[in-house]
C-alpha positions in Angstrom: 8.0 6.3 8.9 5.0 7.8 7.0 3.4 10.8 8.7 0.0 10.0 10.0 -2.8 11.3 7.7 -5.3 13.8 9.0 -8.7 12.1 8.9 -11.5 13.8 7.0 -13.5 16.0 9.4 -17.3 15.8 9.4 -18.9 18.9 10.8 -22.3 19.1 12.4 -25.4 19.1 10.3 -25.9 22.2 8.2 -22.2 22.9 7.6 -19.9 21.8 4.9 -17.8 18.6 5.2 -14.0 19.4 5.4 -12.4 18.3 2.1 -9.6 15.9 2.0 -6.6 17.2 0.1 -5.3 14.5 -2.3 -2.3 15.0 -4.6 -2.0 12.6 -7.5 1.3 12.2 -9.4 1.0 10.9 -12.9 3.6 9.1 -14.9 1.7 10.0 -18.1 1.3 13.6 -19.2 -1.9 13.4 -21.2 -4.3 10.4 -20.7 -4.1 10.1 -16.8 -4.5 13.9 -16.2 -7.5 14.1 -18.6 -9.2 11.2 -16.9 -8.5 12.6 -13.4 -9.7 16.1 -14.3 -13.0 14.5 -15.5 -13.2 12.3 -12.4 -12.7 15.2 -9.9 -15.6 17.1 -11.6 -18.0 14.4 -10.6 -20.5 16.0 -8.1 -20.0 13.2 -5.5 -16.3 13.6 -5.7 -16.3 17.4 -5.5 -18.4 17.3 -2.3 -15.6 15.7 -0.3 -12.3 15.7 -2.0 -10.0 18.4 -3.3 -7.9 16.6 -5.9 -4.7 18.2 -7.3 -2.9 16.6 -10.2 0.9 17.0 -10.3 3.3 15.6 -13.0 6.9 15.3 -11.7 9.2 17.0 -14.2 11.7 15.1 -16.4 10.4 11.6 -15.5 8.2 9.0 -17.2 9.4 6.0 -15.1 8.0 4.9 -11.6 11.0 5.3 -9.2 11.7 9.0 -9.6 8.1 9.7 -9.7 7.5 7.9 -6.4 10.5 9.8 -5.0 8.8 13.1 -5.8 5.5 11.8 -4.4 7.2 10.8 -1.1 8.7 14.3 -0.7 5.2 15.8 -1.3 3.7 13.5 1.2 5.8 15.0 4.0 4.0 18.3 3.6 1.6 18.8 6.4 -1.3 20.2 4.4 -1.6 17.0 2.3 -3.8 14.3 3.4 -3.1 11.6 0.8 -0.6 11.3 -2.0 -1.1 8.8 -4.9 0.9 7.8 -7.9 -0.4 6.4 -11.1 2.3 4.2 -12.7 2.5 1.8 -15.5 4.4 -1.5 -15.7 4.9 -1.4 -19.5 5.3 -4.4 -21.9 7.1 -6.4 -23.2 9.8 -5.1 -20.7 8.8 -3.8 -17.4 10.1 -0.4 -16.1 13.4 -0.6 -14.3 13.4 -0.4 -10.5 9.7 -1.1 -10.3 9.9 -3.3 -7.2 12.0 -0.6 -5.5 9.4 2.0 -6.4 6.7 -0.1 -4.9 8.7 -0.6 -1.7 9.6 3.2 -1.4 5.9 4.1 -1.8 5.0 1.7 1.0 7.6 3.2 3.3 6.6 6.7 2.5 2.8 6.2 2.9 2.2 6.9 -0.9 -0.6 5.0 -2.4 -0.1 3.4 -5.8 -2.5 2.8 -8.7 -0.6 0.4 -10.9 -1.7 -0.6 -14.4 -0.1 -3.5 -16.2 0.9 -2.9 -18.9 -0.5 0.7 -18.9 -3.3 3.1 -17.8 -5.1 2.5 -21.1 -6.1 -0.9 -19.8 -8.2 0.9 -17.2 -10.0 2.8 -19.9 -10.8 -0.5 -21.9 -12.3 -1.9 -18.7 -14.9 0.8 -18.8 -16.3 -0.7 -21.9 -15.4 -4.3 -22.1 -13.6 -7.3 -20.6 -9.9 -7.7 -21.2 -8.4 -10.9 -19.8 -5.5 -11.9 -22.0 -2.0 -10.5 -21.5 -1.2 -7.5 -23.7 2.1 -8.3 -25.6 3.0 -4.6 -25.8 2.0 -1.3 -24.4 1.2 -0.1 -27.9 -1.3 -2.9 -28.3 -3.1 -1.7 -25.2 -3.1 1.9 -26.3 -4.7 0.9 -29.6 -7.2 -1.3 -27.8 -8.3 1.7 -25.7 -8.8 3.9 -28.7 -10.9 1.2 -30.3 -12.9 0.5 -27.1 -13.6 4.2 -26.3 -13.9 5.6 -29.8 -11.5 8.4 -28.8 -8.3 9.4 -30.5 -5.1 7.8 -29.2 -4.0 9.2 -25.9 -7.3 11.2 -25.6 -10.0 10.6 -23.0 -13.7 11.5 -23.6 -15.1 12.2 -20.1 -18.4 10.4 -20.9 -16.3 7.2 -20.3 -16.8 7.9 -16.6 -20.2 6.5 -16.8 -18.7 3.1 -17.0 -16.4 3.4 -14.1 -18.5 1.0 -12.0 -18.0 -1.7 -14.7 -14.3 -0.9 -14.7 -14.1 -1.4 -10.9 -15.9 -4.7 -11.2 -13.7 -6.0 -14.1 -10.5 -4.8 -12.4 -11.4 -6.6 -9.2 -12.1 -9.8 -11.1 -8.7 -9.7 -12.7 -7.1 -9.1 -9.3 -8.9 -12.2 -8.0 -7.7 -14.2 -10.9 -4.1 -13.3 -10.5 -4.3 -13.9 -6.8 -5.7 -17.3 -7.3 -3.0 -18.1 -9.8 -0.2 -16.7 -7.6 0.7 -14.1 -10.2 2.4 -11.1 -8.7 3.8 -7.9 -10.1 5.0 -7.7 -12.9 3.6 -11.0 -14.0 0.0 -9.8 -13.3 -0.7 -8.7 -16.9 -3.4 -7.6 -17.4 -4.3 -5.8 -14.2 -5.1 -2.3 -12.8 -5.4 -1.1 -9.3 -6.8 2.3 -10.3 -10.1 0.8 -9.1 -8.8 1.4 -5.5 -8.4 5.1 -6.2 -11.9 5.3 -7.6 -13.4 3.5 -4.6 -11.5 5.8 -2.3 -12.9 9.0 -3.6 -16.2 8.1 -5.3 -18.9 7.4 -2.8 -21.0 5.8 -5.5 -18.4 3.0 -5.9 -17.4 2.2 -2.3 -19.9 -0.6 -1.9 -18.5 -2.4 -5.0 -17.3 -5.9 -4.1 
């Protein structure tokens, strides 16, 4: 069973709110950490969340990453643990369903992008509704949409995070209506749930 999380404590007026300690495990070693570092520098995020980014060594696939995250979640000083994972295309990662089940059992939150995190970047700038045939196609689309070099993130993209949340939610609703579940929910990204959880400016997004 997952260890109960300590709730964020709100002190009396005039004193600082106790920060939530959130650890994020990333499958990718470049794009996701760059984005998360920019995100955690947002003033609204800094006021209430201490975000640490960890990349599990020697893994770029979901199951061992979730295993490492589950071990980290057992540490008492951590309030929440998240994993950013990709599905990949045209062939999904092995043991993806098992990774999702393990995360649920361990109390690890998942931000899953299908086919990859670069879809989330594209959604900051434009709609994307058709399935991506390959991960490489999505990486190229992100570079074109953001104007940044491949696998690089310009932090100015964060200004469009509200649009990305709205577009990702719309994709999720479409897949739900169609009965399309993981890994058939291409394109999709639940990174929006992470943004809503830690960015007060996005929590009212519906």
